[in-house]
Structures are given as structure tokens and as C-alpha cells.
C-alpha positions as CSV (number, residue, x, y, z in Angstrom):
1,M,0.0,0.0,0.0
2,N,1.4,3.4,-1.0
3,V,1.4,6.0,1.8
4,K,1.2,9.5,0.6
5,S,3.9,11.7,2.2
6,A,3.1,14.9,4.0
7,P,3.1,18.0,1.8
8,R,6.4,20.0,1.9
9,I,7.3,23.6,1.9
10,A,10.8,24.9,1.0
11,F,12.5,27.9,2.5
12,Q,15.9,29.5,2.5
13,G,18.1,29.1,5.6
14,A,18.6,26.6,8.4
15,L,15.9,25.1,10.6
16,G,15.0,27.8,13.1
17,A,15.3,30.7,10.6
18,Y,12.6,33.4,10.4
19,S,11.6,31.8,7.0
20,H,11.1,28.5,8.9
21,E,8.9,30.4,11.4
22,A,6.9,31.8,8.5
23,C,6.4,28.3,7.2
24,L,5.2,27.1,10.6
25,Q,2.7,30.0,10.9
26,A,1.3,30.0,7.4
27,R,1.4,26.2,6.7
28,P,1.6,24.3,10.0
29,D,0.4,21.1,8.3
30,M,3.4,21.0,5.9
31,T,6.9,19.7,6.4
32,P,9.5,22.5,6.1
33,V,12.4,21.8,3.8
34,P,15.5,24.0,4.4
35,C,17.6,25.1,1.4
36,K,20.9,27.0,1.2
37,T,19.8,29.6,-1.4
38,F,16.7,31.2,-2.9
39,E,17.6,29.5,-6.1
40,G,17.6,26.2,-4.2
41,V,14.1,26.9,-2.9
42,I,12.8,27.4,-6.4
43,R,14.6,24.3,-7.7
44,A,13.1,22.2,-4.8
45,V,9.6,23.0,-6.0
46,R,10.3,22.7,-9.7
47,E,12.0,19.3,-9.2
48,G,9.1,18.0,-7.1
49,R,11.1,17.8,-3.8
50,A,8.7,20.4,-2.3
51,D,5.1,21.4,-3.0
52,L,5.4,25.1,-2.1
53,A,8.1,27.8,-1.7
54,M,8.3,30.4,1.0
55,L,10.2,33.4,-0.2
56,P,10.8,36.8,1.7
57,V,10.3,39.8,-0.5
58,E,10.5,42.9,1.8
59,N,11.0,44.0,5.4
60,T,9.7,47.1,7.0
61,T,13.1,48.0,8.5
62,Y,15.7,47.2,5.8
63,G,13.5,47.3,2.6
64,R,13.4,44.7,-0.2
65,V,15.2,41.5,-0.2
66,A,18.1,41.8,-2.6
67,D,17.6,40.1,-6.0
68,I,14.4,38.3,-5.1
69,H,12.4,40.3,-7.7
70,R,14.8,39.2,-10.4
71,L,14.3,35.5,-9.5
72,L,10.5,35.5,-9.4
73,P,9.7,36.1,-13.1
74,E,12.0,33.4,-14.3
75,S,11.2,30.9,-11.5
76,G,8.3,29.2,-13.3
77,L,6.3,29.5,-10.0
78,H,3.2,31.5,-9.2
79,I,2.2,33.4,-6.0
80,I,-0.8,31.8,-4.3
81,A,-0.6,33.7,-0.9
82,E,1.3,36.2,1.1
83,A,2.3,36.0,4.8
84,F,3.5,38.6,7.3
85,V,5.8,37.6,10.1
86,R,6.8,39.9,13.0
87,V,10.5,39.7,13.5
88,R,10.8,39.0,17.2
89,I,14.5,38.7,18.3
90,A,15.3,36.4,21.2
91,L,18.7,36.1,23.0
92,M,19.5,32.4,23.6
93,A,22.3,30.5,25.2
94,V,23.2,27.0,26.3
95,P,21.1,25.6,29.3
96,G,22.1,26.9,32.7
97,V,23.6,30.2,31.5
98,K,22.3,33.4,33.0
99,L,21.9,36.7,31.1
100,G,24.7,38.2,33.2
101,D,27.1,35.5,31.9
102,I,26.7,36.6,28.3
103,R,29.6,38.7,27.0
104,H,29.3,38.2,23.2
105,V,26.6,37.3,20.7
106,R,26.4,36.2,17.1
107,A,23.6,36.8,14.6
108,H,22.8,37.6,11.0
109,L,24.1,41.0,10.0
110,V,20.7,42.5,9.7
111,L,19.6,41.5,13.2
112,L,22.5,43.1,15.2
113,P,21.5,46.8,14.6
114,Q,17.9,46.0,15.5
115,A,18.9,44.9,19.0
116,R,21.6,47.5,19.6
117,S,20.0,49.2,22.6
118,F,19.6,45.9,24.4
119,L,23.2,44.9,23.7
120,N,24.6,48.2,24.8
121,T,22.6,48.2,28.0
122,H,24.0,44.8,28.9
123,N,27.6,45.5,27.6
124,I,27.4,42.7,25.2
125,T,29.6,42.7,22.1
126,S,28.4,41.3,18.8
127,E,29.7,39.6,15.7
128,A,27.9,39.0,12.3
129,A,27.1,35.4,11.4
130,A,26.1,34.0,8.0
131,D,22.9,32.8,9.4
132,S,21.3,33.3,12.9
133,A,19.7,29.8,13.0
134,G,23.1,28.3,11.9
135,A,24.8,30.3,14.7
136,A,22.3,28.7,17.2
137,A,23.2,25.3,15.9
138,E,26.9,26.0,16.3
139,L,26.5,27.4,19.8
140,A,24.6,24.2,20.8
141,I,27.6,22.2,19.6
142,S,30.3,24.4,21.2
143,G,28.6,24.8,24.5
144,A,30.3,28.2,25.0
145,R,28.9,29.7,28.3
146,S,29.8,33.3,27.7
147,E,28.3,33.4,24.2
148,G,24.8,33.9,23.0
149,V,22.9,34.0,19.7
150,L,20.2,36.4,18.5
151,A,17.5,34.5,16.5
152,S,13.9,33.4,16.4
153,A,12.8,31.5,19.5
154,V,12.0,28.7,17.1
155,A,15.8,28.2,16.8
156,A,16.2,27.8,20.5
157,D,13.5,25.1,20.6
158,I,15.1,23.2,17.7
159,H,18.7,23.3,19.0
160,G,18.0,22.8,22.7
161,L,19.0,26.3,23.8
162,E,17.4,28.4,26.5
163,V,15.8,31.9,25.8
164,L,17.3,34.5,28.2
165,A,15.4,37.5,26.8
166,R,12.5,37.9,24.3
167,D,11.4,40.7,22.0
168,I,14.7,42.6,22.4
169,E,14.4,44.4,19.1
170,D,14.5,48.3,19.2
171,Q,11.4,48.7,17.1
172,D,8.2,46.7,17.6
173,H,7.0,47.0,14.0
174,N,9.7,45.1,12.2
175,T,7.8,42.8,9.9
176,T,8.8,40.6,6.9
177,R,6.5,40.0,4.0
178,F,6.7,36.5,2.4
179,L,5.2,35.1,-0.7
180,L,4.0,31.5,-1.0
181,M,4.6,30.1,-4.4
182,A,3.4,27.0,-6.3
183,P,4.0,25.5,-9.7
184,D,0.4,26.3,-10.9
185,I,-1.4,29.6,-10.9
186,D,-4.7,29.9,-9.1
187,L,-7.0,32.6,-10.6
188,A,-10.0,31.8,-8.4
189,R,-11.4,34.7,-6.3
190,R,-10.7,33.2,-2.9
191,A,-11.4,36.2,-0.7
192,E,-13.2,39.5,-0.8
193,R,-9.9,41.4,-0.9
194,M,-7.5,40.1,-3.6
195,L,-4.1,41.2,-4.9
196,T,-2.6,40.8,-8.3
197,T,1.2,40.7,-9.0
198,F,2.6,41.1,-12.4
199,V,5.8,42.0,-14.3
200,F,6.0,44.1,-17.4
201,E,8.5,45.7,-19.7
202,V,7.6,49.1,-21.1
203,R,8.1,50.0,-24.7
204,N,11.0,52.3,-25.5
205,I,8.9,55.3,-26.4
206,P,8.6,58.7,-24.7
207,A,6.5,58.8,-21.5
208,A,5.6,55.1,-21.9
209,L,5.7,54.4,-18.1
210,Y,3.7,57.6,-17.3
211,K,1.1,56.6,-19.8
212,A,1.0,53.0,-18.7
213,M,0.5,54.0,-15.0
214,G,-2.3,56.4,-16.0
215,G,-4.7,53.6,-16.6
216,F,-4.5,52.6,-12.9
217,A,-5.1,56.1,-11.7
218,T,-8.1,56.8,-14.0
219,N,-9.7,53.5,-13.1
220,G,-9.2,53.9,-9.4
221,V,-6.9,50.8,-9.0
222,N,-4.6,51.1,-6.0
223,M,-1.0,50.1,-6.9
224,T,0.7,49.1,-3.6
225,K,4.2,48.3,-5.0
226,L,6.3,49.2,-8.1
227,E,9.9,48.1,-8.5
228,S,12.1,48.6,-11.5
229,Y,15.3,46.8,-12.6
230,M,17.2,46.5,-15.9
231,V,17.2,43.2,-17.8
232,G,19.5,41.7,-20.4
233,G,22.4,44.0,-19.5
234,S,20.7,46.9,-21.4
235,F,20.0,50.4,-20.1
236,T,17.0,50.6,-22.5
237,A,15.3,47.4,-21.3
238,T,13.7,48.0,-18.0
239,Q,11.3,45.6,-16.3
240,F,8.9,46.5,-13.6
241,Y,7.4,44.4,-10.8
242,A,4.0,45.6,-9.5
243,D,1.4,44.7,-6.9
244,I,-2.2,46.0,-7.2
245,E,-5.3,45.6,-5.2
246,G,-8.0,43.8,-7.1
247,H,-8.7,40.7,-9.3
248,P,-8.1,40.6,-13.1
249,D,-11.8,39.9,-13.5
250,D,-12.7,43.3,-11.8
251,P,-13.8,45.7,-14.6
252,A,-11.6,48.4,-13.3
253,V,-8.6,46.1,-13.2
254,Q,-9.4,44.8,-16.7
255,R,-9.4,48.3,-18.1
256,A,-6.2,49.2,-16.4
257,L,-4.4,46.1,-17.6
258,E,-5.6,46.6,-21.1
259,E,-4.3,50.1,-21.2
260,L,-1.0,48.9,-19.6
261,A,-0.6,46.3,-22.3
262,Y,-0.7,48.9,-25.0
263,F,2.5,50.5,-23.7
264,T,4.4,47.3,-22.9
265,N,6.5,44.7,-24.8
266,S,5.5,42.0,-22.3
267,L,3.1,41.6,-19.4
268,D,3.0,38.5,-17.3
269,I,0.8,37.8,-14.2
270,L,2.8,36.1,-11.4
271,G,-0.1,35.5,-9.1
272,V,-3.6,36.4,-7.9
273,Y,-4.1,35.8,-4.2
274,P,-5.9,37.0,-1.0
275,A,-4.6,40.0,0.9
276,H,-3.2,38.9,4.2
277,P,-5.0,40.4,7.3
278,G,-1.6,41.9,8.4
279,R,-1.7,44.2,5.4
280,G,-4.2,46.4,7.2
281,D,-6.8,48.7,5.6
282,S,-6.0,50.5,2.4
């Protein structure tokens, strides 16, 4: 008798990373599959080793995740949902160590400045690590009693460390937005509030972008994100990545996309998906 394996979701990083936490929150019924790179996450899904991909796209503190928008159009995957994860930083150490014993911590480079006030208050020095969850795994092996790690509390649970302090980040609004991606696009209207993500390349004519964007303004379609980057090593070929509120079947969205198509060389929809409650009101 064939036993069907549990569905799997791939993420970048080690077990205990914030991307792992995003998987646990958004798809608790799926088995997380750690990958070393974003490209590895995409390959895992395309090769059938995972069913979904969890990819971070932007953070409220340090902006967009580098290169991710370049990968998405060529990934062969489609956005089926978004997830918002509050970045809660925990200080962890080997069992039995007290906060006063910690003299030095390691964490991913982007986490250290976000906990600077706490570290300064407790006279703790810091060092950048390639990966916070990986640093937690290394600390569990080394057993160093004067060292700690800044990471998600999930990392402490996985690697047998004790959390000495929680929510030590300087700002309490630090949030990362993730995209859940699948091999097949789902165009069904699955919620009252939907988002549509697409990429397009404007024609090389005067005011093409201005005219293309005009259709969204005149039709009352809210564009929540617009990113640009060059493609093909050319200064004249610019591709744009955009998020809008609405579904392609909405009359206003239909008209805006039709007008956009007139001023573009290419237009590809990457996904149509429900807006996450964490997005708030428009």
C-alpha cells in the first residue's frame, strides 16, 4: 500500500530561521524543507522535492530582499498567498547560563543593529554570522557559556538552547512579507480582498511608463508596489514588478491592464491571491 507523504514547503536558511517560522505560521500542516539559497528553494519546487516555496520579498526595516524580484519572473512558479511575520528577536544560550554571563553574541548582520539598545545596555559585544539559526546550531555544539545568539525563539526550541530574553528588538513594528509560491497559478477569487502581482517591460517610447500608469489612476486601481530593474544588460530594457489591489476579473482592473498592455512589450501575471490580514486597511 502506498502511503502519501506529507506536503512539503521549501525555505531559505537553516531550521529555526525566520523563514522557517513563516512556514510554521502559514502552513503548519506542511513539512519544512531547508535550502541554502533562494535558487535552491525554487529548484526544490520545480523538481518536485517540495510542493510550495516560502520566499521573503521585503522587510519594514531594511527594505526589499536583494535580487528576489529578479528571480520570481524566471522561477516558473506563481504566487498563491502572502504572509506577514513579525521579527521577534530572542537572546538564547546553552542551558544553565544566565543573562549576566553573556559577553558576546552572534547573529545575521541585519539583526544586530535591530537589538543595539539591548546589547549596549548589557555591555554585550556582537559579531555577524552568515545565518542566525546556523549560529544557534553552532552554539549548541560548542557549549560556550559566555556566548549567545540572537535569533527566532524557534531556533532555541530546535537546537536545545534556553531563551534568556525575548522581544529585544529596538522597534516593535519590524515585519517581513513573504510570498508562498506554487507550480500552478490559481486565478480563483478566494477572498473579498484580492491582490494581483505582475511584471511588465515598457516599450522604448517617450513617456511610456507615465502613460502605462495612467490607466490605474483613471480606473481607481490602487498600486501598492512598483519596483524597477534592468534586464538583459541593457540600459534601455527596464522591467517592472508591481502589486495592485483587485482581481483581473474586476472591470476596473481589466481596463487598467488593457491600457498597460498597449504601452508594454511584455506583461505576465505572477499571481492572484488573497490579501493577508496583516496588510491592514488600504
